[in-house]
Steps between C-alpha positions, in 0.01 A plus 500: 500500500283213380131502574380230750335215317151399598508164677368212266191294603734202567708721736194620682373146527833386661417752793158346566468311831424136566173590667131441427323784312336630198654651175361739246624504145466819292536593134672801325206728576497400873190293474463194729500200275532215745474434870638185664564348838795304631620303805841626403512809292861464384450149374164579342635806318778291360261339252454858348849640519708175464248284311570141389427368144197323631363826632556690180337216300167621618403781260267680766788498757749615235272784398465610862873497557565703182240758617657556854691828536490545873362324808406567865474249777338486843628296789242321716536313830393169353361340175145525651524887479663477156170317383284767634710792372519345165121476473450865615759629236360294212152638568637846531720505186325238281839410332494384141705180547314379813242222430447370847290712749382737222147382564478664843561159672445535865680296769265308738384634836356323794169639621295479822138590405320747721223409730530121524450345842745218414777685300690324219770574239417561140717553202459823306661686207348839571507712810153648529355765743261237647614515858679170476859460631768421241848347524745535206550527221716168496740449230532119527150385408559138534660543840215707615244235389688229693547730804123568494428133509743437774361783719145353452615155604742610777256726673191293402330785319186479276530511128132493401374802301179543701491838691360364823484107482269300723366148545349480153827590334686253713289212369648548156859573612774255589779761553525393863611151390693587183658842586508483884246781535400550873135512404400813699169506295360206715677591828789253488707802601368818652484810295735672745766219467461497130561870468799467741649241254417726206675792681814292538495427125463885435794580726715257318423678170597813671841342591430448871644166606649433149827384649338253746273363233793442252721347775216263602457391133874451452522294823207285394656463153835386638327258751324348209833460319664344809203253505562427120156642412638692209162556329379690805825685534472610142142615556597706813795644307268636229264636752781688666645632174158624389440668831843679469407623151162620604606680813805657340485877574473745220447871464189634330622702194302805425475651144803682383862415473687399817839650576798329313675278575334401833485614864791313667763750610765298676736779597224725632332211682840390662564856621150534640531157679837601652346815645187320623701238683755749639804337315820697452467453118262353246515120523675419174522129585197339660444137578167348582422163639167289492404164630280269285352280761210303342584157599722335761669315221566815284639782717716738295623860522608762251731792505468764226723799445420845361789711383421872437131420538495235235504112523850356496398153377853351514524566869178312579531200736264221596526270806355168623438527866725244676461541882126556545248224551140584411366842406678781695553821310695657782760215527516482125573868462763467772682221310506676167622830639779318690603302195504811268698739717736241655605423147562871423713530810699179417568590137601855586730383782349797692527350850879470506572808289285756677665796655403538871338841449234369265205269537487201268228670295687819457812303391294300245356827363853638458614180328203508268551867414870418417407198285681266744196301615399191294139577588392859564321541828147648466405843609161368616355155582126445467327201639143402391300498823444696812657508855559129528688458174696818569589394852629156380707661224637763728608252771718304245644817360601604857640149564749528205590857578287690247241633734550859368414403133176687405211257504121538487192274471223560258161354612277439197156535647521875576838563325648602842875545535649367826833618652723320743416567868223738410133398590316720246525441129537763222219539261584667177236638251434243227567764237868553613777353289678393820223256580468392144871407498456297810195332350699427178786325680267315738279372215800393303636304794153341543491408129848359507430281804180367362680433168745283687222313675338442151837370387518247779139396446561433128816311595292286743245433226777374259669297776170324561555314173746279696245401764308258292808341333508121544712408803546859609563575871553823684869417549563434121309816412710712738832343369394556140417862550815567703706374216316613202314803654194479260272244335608639166855411565413150612309451165820574313734292704622152395426186708853457619519854651170436683633161608801658646277608792534253792202269516387552139547236248549553129184285425291727722663809350390390147144434630498850651622655178239313291230623748617864501554523113173336417280728275247548777774642721662726246 
């Protein structure tokens, strides 16, 4: 009987996940010779185990690749954590091939000095035992600097370095004019009101009110775009993106090696969730809905599906809300639930084929198990929100005959799980895999919905190129986009195809193309 062959490095690499994380390269003696981070471990490790000619042309990289005999990797929840863990491991192992971070580089912190009547934020690189309060470390330095400046402006906080400023200091300071400081040092705002504003900024750094702040920035950004003020829209977009990076949650890694290859345990989490919710079996198929409702002009929804505890990206769906005027999360949730499961019923032909002794949901489950359903029905539906969103979703499920399909609401503020027709929510410990699985699918639905809103926003920005075209009207713009779908397609069109639209002449079509394809518009 032949001995089992040891898998090659390339074979081991092929099994690595498309997840953020950190990898450790080792030599023949088992020494750590390089530590690196990646947003996508599989793609990053390809440069070592399936290198291109350009990669091998670098003699230092070629020497490192030749020295690698084995490797380990650590999955992290996001690239923010990958940055922090990489720093910890480089300082721990001092690898030969690492140049960056070998000088004990420290990520920046945000500090509130102790004992100041009018508190302020300071940047720091070292956490001292000085009684001050520290936030961080923050991986994205530039994002932190921009966020600190925005916090100071938004909450009208002082930026002067004086410990307890007064009238004499104010005479030499123009921050109240330049940086929107509320000038508490001369009584333009009371100390109590200033400290109340400062506490709001602190709570935001702690993550309290993060969603409301981001939604407000996004709504203001889209309103600016609708008003064709694209410079301000871009400014607000940068503020929001920097705030997201700064407030991105990350674990604090202690010295020592974390468990490989990570802490996500889909099958165990699924089993635990099924037991916690009182389901007959672990929810192998979960679908979660979220409404992205940041502007009355941009109301969208997302549906994400997890299969066996992992994202099933091909099954994701996104929706533009059609029947709701204004911002109404309950009505929007009702519409998207109705559209999703009415389609499943229609494509499965379940209504006409159902035997009389089974409910529609039971029949769909049977068809799904036998592979006869075009779309497998979920074992659990999760809606992002509390009683209101859950009640709206349940009413539509009952209206189409799927009232017995398991459905819950997950309210983000306290991570409470709401059940149909039950007044009290379930609160699971934050350490449980069951809650973590619920949080993963909810956060993924939120990310996917926001991504769709971003896509529509960018499309609106591109379409704005038409607004200033000579002789453009709202009717012409609508007809052009209905036919060509995008500004890019219009640019590539010939005058005759544009002039084929009723009310548009070939002469004007040429003028439009000259305008759109001018160097300043490209």
